[in-house]
C-alpha positions, 0 to 999 in steps of 0.5 A: 387321482384319475378315474379309470377310463374317464376324461370329461364330465358332465355336472348337474346345474341349475340355470340362472339366466343370462348364461350363468349356472351354480353347480349342483352336483360335485365335480370329479375331475374338475379340480377348479369347480365345486358345488355352489359355484356360480360360473360362465357358460358359452353355448357350444353346438348344443351344450353349455360349456363353462367359461369361467367362474363368477362367484365361488360358492365356499366350498372345497372338493376332495376325492377319495377311493376307500379299500373296503372302510365305510367313509361315506357315513361320517363323512354324512355326519358331519355335514359333507355331501357325498356322491360315487363317480366311476370305480367308486372313487367318492367326490366329497363337498365339503362345506365352509362349517366342516371341522377341516381339521379334524377331517383332514387329520383323519383321513390322511391317517386313513390314506398313510394307513393303505385305506384310502386314496386321497385327492384334493380337488378345489380348495376354498 
C-alpha cells in the first residue's frame, strides 16, 4: 500500500549512542523496520540514515486504509499502537503479545467486505 505523494519517511528514534537508535515511531513505508527495532545508522550530510537492523524489537507492522469504519478503537483496545499517516493511511504496530490470529482474521474479513485496504509491513 502506497501513501500517495510520499516516497520517503522520517522516523522518530531514540539515540542510544555509537550510531545506534531505537525506532520510536511506526514505519509506514519501510517494510523492513518495526517499532522498537534497534538500528545502526550512518550520518549522511546532516541526517542519520538506517544502515542495518542490529536487534529486532519483536513487533510487526500493518498498514490500513479504512473507508468510514473505526478500526482504531478496537486496535488500541487490544494493545496495538496506531499512528495516522498521509491520506488517512494508518500504521499499526502489533506487539508479540497481541492476539495475532484473531486480529488477522478480523482485518481480512473487513478487507474482503471492502471496508479497508490492508497491507503488511514488517512481520516479526
